[in-house]
C-alpha atoms as an extended CHARMM CRD file, in Angstrom:
* protein
*
       177  EXT
         1         1  MET       CA            -36.7850000000      -65.3030000000       -2.9820000000  PROA      1               0.0000000000
         2         2  PRO       CA            -36.7980000000      -61.8390000000       -1.6910000000  PROA      2               0.0000000000
         3         3  SER       CA            -40.9470000000      -60.7890000000       -0.4610000000  PROA      3               0.0000000000
         4         4  VAL       CA            -41.8940000000      -57.8170000000       -3.0640000000  PROA      4               0.0000000000
         5         5  PHE       CA            -43.6190000000      -55.9160000000       -0.1220000000  PROA      5               0.0000000000
         6         6  ILE       CA            -42.4280000000      -53.2260000000        1.3180000000  PROA      6               0.0000000000
         7         7  THR       CA            -43.4560000000      -51.0960000000        3.8210000000  PROA      7               0.0000000000
         8         8  PRO       CA            -44.9340000000      -46.9040000000        2.4890000000  PROA      8               0.0000000000
         9         9  ALA       CA            -41.8350000000      -45.3870000000        4.5070000000  PROA      9               0.0000000000
        10        10  GLU       CA            -39.3530000000      -48.2470000000        2.4180000000  PROA      10              0.0000000000
        11        11  ALA       CA            -41.1950000000      -46.6840000000       -0.8320000000  PROA      11              0.0000000000
        12        12  LYS       CA            -40.5560000000      -42.7690000000       -0.0610000000  PROA      12              0.0000000000
        13        13  ALA       CA            -36.8530000000      -44.1740000000        0.6600000000  PROA      13              0.0000000000
        14        14  LEU       CA            -36.3180000000      -45.5780000000       -3.3940000000  PROA      14              0.0000000000
        15        15  VAL       CA            -39.0310000000      -43.3940000000       -4.4520000000  PROA      15              0.0000000000
        16        16  GLU       CA            -36.7890000000      -40.6100000000       -3.9510000000  PROA      16              0.0000000000
        17        17  ARG       CA            -33.7890000000      -42.2380000000       -5.0940000000  PROA      17              0.0000000000
        18        18  GLY       CA            -34.7820000000      -42.8890000000       -8.4530000000  PROA      18              0.0000000000
        19        19  ALA       CA            -38.1640000000      -45.8820000000       -8.8530000000  PROA      19              0.0000000000
        20        20  ILE       CA            -40.6070000000      -45.6010000000      -10.8180000000  PROA      20              0.0000000000
        21        21  LEU       CA            -44.0780000000      -45.5140000000       -8.2040000000  PROA      21              0.0000000000
        22        22  MET       CA            -47.3640000000      -47.2120000000       -9.8510000000  PROA      22              0.0000000000
        23        23  ASP       CA            -51.0270000000      -46.8000000000       -9.2540000000  PROA      23              0.0000000000
        24        24  ILE       CA            -52.6840000000      -49.8180000000      -10.1150000000  PROA      24              0.0000000000
        25        25  ARG       CA            -56.3020000000      -47.8060000000       -9.6630000000  PROA      25              0.0000000000
        26        26  GLY       CA            -58.6820000000      -46.7250000000      -13.0930000000  PROA      26              0.0000000000
        27        27  HSD       CA            -58.2780000000      -43.6910000000      -13.5320000000  PROA      27              0.0000000000
        28        28  ASP       CA            -61.1520000000      -41.8380000000      -12.3970000000  PROA      28              0.0000000000
        29        29  GLU       CA            -60.1450000000      -42.8930000000       -8.5290000000  PROA      29              0.0000000000
        30        30  TRP       CA            -56.4270000000      -41.8830000000       -9.4110000000  PROA      30              0.0000000000
        31        31  ARG       CA            -57.4570000000      -38.4020000000      -10.6080000000  PROA      31              0.0000000000
        32        32  ARG       CA            -59.4260000000      -38.0360000000       -7.3890000000  PROA      32              0.0000000000
        33        33  GLU       CA            -56.5510000000      -39.0130000000       -5.0280000000  PROA      33              0.0000000000
        34        34  HSD       CA            -52.8810000000      -39.9200000000       -5.4810000000  PROA      34              0.0000000000
        35        35  ILE       CA            -49.2540000000      -40.0970000000       -4.6040000000  PROA      35              0.0000000000
        36        36  SER       CA            -47.0230000000      -37.0680000000       -6.2900000000  PROA      36              0.0000000000
        37        37  GLY       CA            -44.6100000000      -38.3950000000       -9.4030000000  PROA      37              0.0000000000
        38        38  ALA       CA            -46.8070000000      -41.1760000000       -9.2480000000  PROA      38              0.0000000000
        39        39  ARG       CA            -48.4390000000      -42.9500000000      -12.7190000000  PROA      39              0.0000000000
        40        40  VAL       CA            -51.7710000000      -44.3310000000      -13.7120000000  PROA      40              0.0000000000
        41        41  MET       CA            -50.9750000000      -47.7260000000      -15.3450000000  PROA      41              0.0000000000
        42        42  SER       CA            -54.9030000000      -48.9830000000      -16.6350000000  PROA      42              0.0000000000
        43        43  PRO       CA            -56.3730000000      -51.5390000000      -14.7370000000  PROA      43              0.0000000000
        44        44  GLU       CA            -57.2630000000      -52.8650000000      -18.6670000000  PROA      44              0.0000000000
        45        45  ASN       CA            -53.6290000000      -51.8400000000      -20.2410000000  PROA      45              0.0000000000
        46        46  ARG       CA            -51.1860000000      -53.2190000000      -18.3550000000  PROA      46              0.0000000000
        47        47  GLN       CA            -48.2880000000      -53.3570000000      -20.0650000000  PROA      47              0.0000000000
        48        48  ALA       CA            -44.8410000000      -52.2910000000      -19.7000000000  PROA      48              0.0000000000
        49        49  ASP       CA            -44.0950000000      -49.6490000000      -22.4270000000  PROA      49              0.0000000000
        50        50  GLU       CA            -47.8030000000      -47.6940000000      -21.1460000000  PROA      50              0.0000000000
        51        51  PHE       CA            -45.8400000000      -46.3120000000      -18.7530000000  PROA      51              0.0000000000
        52        52  SER       CA            -42.2950000000      -45.7970000000      -18.9880000000  PROA      52              0.0000000000
        53        53  ASP       CA            -40.8720000000      -43.5030000000      -21.4890000000  PROA      53              0.0000000000
        54        54  ALA       CA            -37.8210000000      -46.1750000000      -22.2520000000  PROA      54              0.0000000000
        55        55  PRO       CA            -37.2840000000      -49.8470000000      -22.0620000000  PROA      55              0.0000000000
        56        56  LEU       CA            -37.0290000000      -51.1610000000      -18.2500000000  PROA      56              0.0000000000
        57        57  ARG       CA            -32.9890000000      -52.3880000000      -16.9390000000  PROA      57              0.0000000000
        58        58  GLU       CA            -32.8630000000      -54.6010000000      -14.2290000000  PROA      58              0.0000000000
        59        59  ILE       CA            -31.2140000000      -52.2520000000      -12.3970000000  PROA      59              0.0000000000
        60        60  ASP       CA            -34.6660000000      -50.1560000000      -12.8680000000  PROA      60              0.0000000000
        61        61  THR       CA            -36.9460000000      -50.9270000000       -9.6700000000  PROA      61              0.0000000000
        62        62  VAL       CA            -41.4110000000      -50.2810000000      -10.1920000000  PROA      62              0.0000000000
        63        63  ILE       CA            -43.6540000000      -50.3390000000       -7.1390000000  PROA      63              0.0000000000
        64        64  PHE       CA            -47.1100000000      -51.5740000000       -7.6990000000  PROA      64              0.0000000000
        65        65  HSD       CA            -49.9410000000      -49.5740000000       -5.6450000000  PROA      65              0.0000000000
        66        66  CYS       CA            -53.9500000000      -49.5020000000       -5.3390000000  PROA      66              0.0000000000
        67        67  GLN       CA            -55.5250000000      -47.8500000000       -3.0550000000  PROA      67              0.0000000000
        68        68  SER       CA            -55.3140000000      -50.5740000000        0.1050000000  PROA      68              0.0000000000
        69        69  GLY       CA            -53.3020000000      -53.4970000000       -0.8470000000  PROA      69              0.0000000000
        70        70  MET       CA            -55.6150000000      -55.8300000000       -2.3510000000  PROA      70              0.0000000000
        71        71  ARG       CA            -55.9040000000      -54.9980000000       -6.3680000000  PROA      71              0.0000000000
        72        72  THR       CA            -52.0430000000      -54.8390000000       -5.8600000000  PROA      72              0.0000000000
        73        73  GLU       CA            -51.9140000000      -58.6290000000       -4.0300000000  PROA      73              0.0000000000
        74        74  LYS       CA            -54.0030000000      -60.1980000000       -5.9150000000  PROA      74              0.0000000000
        75        75  ALA       CA            -52.1580000000      -58.8630000000       -9.2440000000  PROA      75              0.0000000000
        76        76  LYS       CA            -49.0160000000      -59.2110000000       -8.2870000000  PROA      76              0.0000000000
        77        77  ASP       CA            -47.1300000000      -62.1600000000      -10.5510000000  PROA      77              0.0000000000
        78        78  PRO       CA            -49.1930000000      -60.3370000000      -13.8520000000  PROA      78              0.0000000000
        79        79  LEU       CA            -47.4320000000      -56.9820000000      -12.4200000000  PROA      79              0.0000000000
        80        80  ILE       CA            -44.2030000000      -58.8490000000      -11.5580000000  PROA      80              0.0000000000
        81        81  ALA       CA            -44.4420000000      -59.8680000000      -15.6630000000  PROA      81              0.0000000000
        82        82  ALA       CA            -45.3130000000      -57.2620000000      -17.1310000000  PROA      82              0.0000000000
        83        83  VAL       CA            -42.6640000000      -54.7190000000      -16.0050000000  PROA      83              0.0000000000
        84        84  ARG       CA            -39.3170000000      -57.5780000000      -16.2330000000  PROA      84              0.0000000000
        85        85  PRO       CA            -36.4160000000      -57.3030000000      -16.5780000000  PROA      85              0.0000000000
        86        86  ALA       CA            -37.2730000000      -54.3790000000      -13.5150000000  PROA      86              0.0000000000
        87        87  ASN       CA            -37.7510000000      -54.6480000000       -9.8380000000  PROA      87              0.0000000000
        88        88  ALA       CA            -41.1190000000      -54.7610000000       -8.9900000000  PROA      88              0.0000000000
        89        89  LEU       CA            -42.2560000000      -53.8290000000       -5.8140000000  PROA      89              0.0000000000
        90        90  ILE       CA            -46.1560000000      -53.8200000000       -4.4650000000  PROA      90              0.0000000000
        91        91  MET       CA            -46.2360000000      -51.4410000000       -1.0330000000  PROA      91              0.0000000000
        92        92  GLN       CA            -48.5440000000      -52.7730000000        1.4540000000  PROA      92              0.0000000000
        93        93  GLY       CA            -51.7140000000      -51.5140000000        1.7040000000  PROA      93              0.0000000000
        94        94  GLY       CA            -51.8780000000      -48.7410000000       -0.6680000000  PROA      94              0.0000000000
        95        95  ILE       CA            -52.5560000000      -45.4480000000       -0.9920000000  PROA      95              0.0000000000
        96        96  ASN       CA            -54.8010000000      -45.7330000000        2.7220000000  PROA      96              0.0000000000
        97        97  ALA       CA            -50.9750000000      -47.0940000000        3.8570000000  PROA      97              0.0000000000
        98        98  TRP       CA            -49.6850000000      -44.2250000000        2.2760000000  PROA      98              0.0000000000
        99        99  LYS       CA            -52.2710000000      -41.5250000000        3.7790000000  PROA      99              0.0000000000
       100       100  ALA       CA            -51.8440000000      -43.3490000000        7.4390000000  PROA      100             0.0000000000
       101       101  ALA       CA            -47.9170000000      -43.1520000000        7.7430000000  PROA      101             0.0000000000
       102       102  GLY       CA            -48.1270000000      -38.8510000000        7.7610000000  PROA      102             0.0000000000
       103       103  TYR       CA            -46.6330000000      -39.2740000000        3.2740000000  PROA      103             0.0000000000
       104       104  PRO       CA            -49.2290000000      -36.1550000000        1.6860000000  PROA      104             0.0000000000
       105       105  VAL       CA            -51.5580000000      -36.7000000000       -1.6670000000  PROA      105             0.0000000000
       106       106  ILE       CA            -52.3440000000      -34.6720000000       -4.3500000000  PROA      106             0.0000000000
       107       107  THR       CA            -56.1590000000      -33.9870000000       -4.6280000000  PROA      107             0.0000000000
       108       108  ASP       CA            -58.6270000000      -32.7100000000       -6.8220000000  PROA      108             0.0000000000
       109       109  ARG       CA            -61.9870000000      -33.3630000000       -4.7590000000  PROA      109             0.0000000000
       110       110  ARG       CA            -63.4480000000      -31.7350000000       -8.0320000000  PROA      110             0.0000000000
       111       111  GLN       CA            -63.4910000000      -34.3160000000       -9.2380000000  PROA      111             0.0000000000
       112       112  PRO       CA            -66.4120000000      -36.9370000000       -9.2170000000  PROA      112             0.0000000000
       113       113  LEU       CA            -66.2920000000      -40.2260000000       -6.9450000000  PROA      113             0.0000000000
       114       114  PRO       CA            -64.4290000000      -43.5110000000       -8.5610000000  PROA      114             0.0000000000
       115       115  LEU       CA            -67.2520000000      -44.6430000000      -10.2950000000  PROA      115             0.0000000000
       116       116  MET       CA            -68.1270000000      -48.0540000000       -8.4400000000  PROA      116             0.0000000000
       117       117  ARG       CA            -68.2660000000      -45.9170000000       -4.9530000000  PROA      117             0.0000000000
       118       118  GLN       CA            -71.0630000000      -43.9830000000       -7.0500000000  PROA      118             0.0000000000
       119       119  VAL       CA            -72.4040000000      -47.6190000000       -8.1920000000  PROA      119             0.0000000000
       120       120  HSD       CA            -72.2560000000      -48.7470000000       -4.4960000000  PROA      120             0.0000000000
       121       121  ILE       CA            -74.2160000000      -45.5570000000       -3.5110000000  PROA      121             0.0000000000
       122       122  VAL       CA            -76.9840000000      -45.2490000000       -5.7260000000  PROA      122             0.0000000000
       123       123  ALA       CA            -77.8750000000      -49.1940000000       -5.6540000000  PROA      123             0.0000000000
       124       124  GLY       CA            -77.8780000000      -49.1300000000       -1.5120000000  PROA      124             0.0000000000
       125       125  THR       CA            -80.2110000000      -46.2250000000       -1.8750000000  PROA      125             0.0000000000
       126       126  LEU       CA            -83.1480000000      -47.3900000000       -4.4580000000  PROA      126             0.0000000000
       127       127  ALA       CA            -82.1560000000      -50.3320000000       -1.6390000000  PROA      127             0.0000000000
       128       128  LEU       CA            -82.6490000000      -49.1560000000        0.7280000000  PROA      128             0.0000000000
       129       129  CYS       CA            -85.2810000000      -47.1040000000        0.2090000000  PROA      129             0.0000000000
       130       130  GLY       CA            -87.3970000000      -49.8140000000       -1.3950000000  PROA      130             0.0000000000
       131       131  THR       CA            -87.7660000000      -51.3190000000        1.4100000000  PROA      131             0.0000000000
       132       132  LEU       CA            -88.2530000000      -49.1010000000        3.7860000000  PROA      132             0.0000000000
       133       133  ALA       CA            -91.5770000000      -47.7960000000        0.8120000000  PROA      133             0.0000000000
       134       134  GLY       CA            -92.3590000000      -51.5210000000        0.7450000000  PROA      134             0.0000000000
       135       135  ALA       CA            -93.0830000000      -51.9600000000        5.3390000000  PROA      135             0.0000000000
       136       136  THR       CA            -94.6370000000      -48.6860000000        5.2330000000  PROA      136             0.0000000000
       137       137  LEU       CA            -96.1910000000      -47.5310000000        2.0920000000  PROA      137             0.0000000000
       138       138  ALA       CA            -97.3830000000      -51.1760000000       -0.9870000000  PROA      138             0.0000000000
       139       139  THR       CA            -96.0330000000      -53.8710000000       -0.9470000000  PROA      139             0.0000000000
       140       140  GLY       CA            -94.9410000000      -53.0440000000       -4.4470000000  PROA      140             0.0000000000
       141       141  PHE       CA            -92.3030000000      -50.9260000000       -3.6850000000  PROA      141             0.0000000000
       142       142  TYR       CA            -90.1860000000      -54.3700000000       -2.6620000000  PROA      142             0.0000000000
       143       143  ILE       CA            -89.6530000000      -55.2160000000       -6.5520000000  PROA      143             0.0000000000
       144       144  ILE       CA            -86.7310000000      -52.0180000000       -5.9950000000  PROA      144             0.0000000000
       145       145  PRO       CA            -84.4350000000      -53.7560000000       -3.9410000000  PROA      145             0.0000000000
       146       146  GLY       CA            -85.1450000000      -57.3580000000       -5.8890000000  PROA      146             0.0000000000
       147       147  ILE       CA            -84.5330000000      -55.4290000000       -9.3670000000  PROA      147             0.0000000000
       148       148  VAL       CA            -81.4520000000      -54.1270000000       -7.6980000000  PROA      148             0.0000000000
       149       149  GLY       CA            -79.9770000000      -56.6860000000       -6.5790000000  PROA      149             0.0000000000
       150       150  ALA       CA            -81.1090000000      -58.9080000000      -10.2200000000  PROA      150             0.0000000000
       151       151  GLY       CA            -79.2220000000      -56.1220000000      -11.4780000000  PROA      151             0.0000000000
       152       152  LEU       CA            -75.3170000000      -56.2320000000       -9.1540000000  PROA      152             0.0000000000
       153       153  LEU       CA            -75.8030000000      -60.8310000000       -9.5200000000  PROA      153             0.0000000000
       154       154  VAL       CA            -76.0080000000      -59.6310000000      -13.8930000000  PROA      154             0.0000000000
       155       155  ALA       CA            -72.9740000000      -57.2550000000      -13.6230000000  PROA      155             0.0000000000
       156       156  GLY       CA            -71.3550000000      -59.9980000000      -10.9360000000  PROA      156             0.0000000000
       157       157  VAL       CA            -71.9130000000      -62.6340000000      -13.3770000000  PROA      157             0.0000000000
       158       158  THR       CA            -70.4410000000      -61.7360000000      -16.8020000000  PROA      158             0.0000000000
       159       159  GLY       CA            -68.6270000000      -57.9730000000      -15.8230000000  PROA      159             0.0000000000
       160       160  TRP       CA            -71.3660000000      -55.5310000000      -17.8330000000  PROA      160             0.0000000000
       161       161  CYS       CA            -73.1730000000      -53.3930000000      -15.3740000000  PROA      161             0.0000000000
       162       162  GLY       CA            -75.7370000000      -51.5470000000      -16.2790000000  PROA      162             0.0000000000
       163       163  MET       CA            -76.1320000000      -48.7140000000      -13.9810000000  PROA      163             0.0000000000
       164       164  ALA       CA            -71.8620000000      -48.3600000000      -14.0480000000  PROA      164             0.0000000000
       165       165  LYS       CA            -72.6860000000      -46.9060000000      -17.7890000000  PROA      165             0.0000000000
       166       166  LEU       CA            -75.7970000000      -45.3010000000      -16.9950000000  PROA      166             0.0000000000
       167       167  LEU       CA            -73.0770000000      -43.3200000000      -14.7220000000  PROA      167             0.0000000000
       168       168  ALA       CA            -70.9880000000      -42.9870000000      -16.9250000000  PROA      168             0.0000000000
       169       169  ALA       CA            -73.2680000000      -41.0310000000      -18.9290000000  PROA      169             0.0000000000
       170       170  MET       CA            -74.2180000000      -38.4740000000      -16.4830000000  PROA      170             0.0000000000
       171       171  PRO       CA            -72.7480000000      -34.6860000000      -16.2070000000  PROA      171             0.0000000000
       172       172  TRP       CA            -70.6540000000      -34.8850000000      -13.9300000000  PROA      172             0.0000000000
       173       173  ASN       CA            -68.3190000000      -38.1080000000      -14.7790000000  PROA      173             0.0000000000
       174       174  LYS       CA            -68.0380000000      -35.7890000000      -18.2410000000  PROA      174             0.0000000000
       175       175  ARG       CA            -65.1740000000      -33.6380000000      -16.5920000000  PROA      175             0.0000000000
       176       176  ALA       CA            -62.3720000000      -32.3540000000      -18.4890000000  PROA      176             0.0000000000
       177       177  ALA       CA            -59.7530000000      -34.3300000000      -16.4130000000  PROA      177             0.0000000000
């Protein structure tokens, strides 16, 4: 079986010949930065009919990518199945490799940071500040990184992240696309 992994240069050449470029990152990530012409396929609903104007045929080619290539590599089999009978390919290195190759992307810095990056920033800030305050002011502040750690544990085990829900409700994340 031939490799399904291609370089950004190969992807660019195929897109110029009519291949469909599919971004499997979340809508928030796509709105902030994406490759021109790329369609977004939400992680929650990876069905071929979601992004195709007409049924896909054997002669069609769909190229999947994410930020770094890790998500597409992990989801390779379901992605290939979602576009059958079309030819499915995965761009190695994702949009990061595309940019490193010198190809342009569309960037909208007015869009908020992707939600998970916001969660990382807030969780890291709370853990750092709680630890510093506990070490310099009062030991009671050590409860803050403990609560953050417990919240991250719950999010990892259940898939439900209260901090992400709270941040998603913030006004800067309510902007129209």
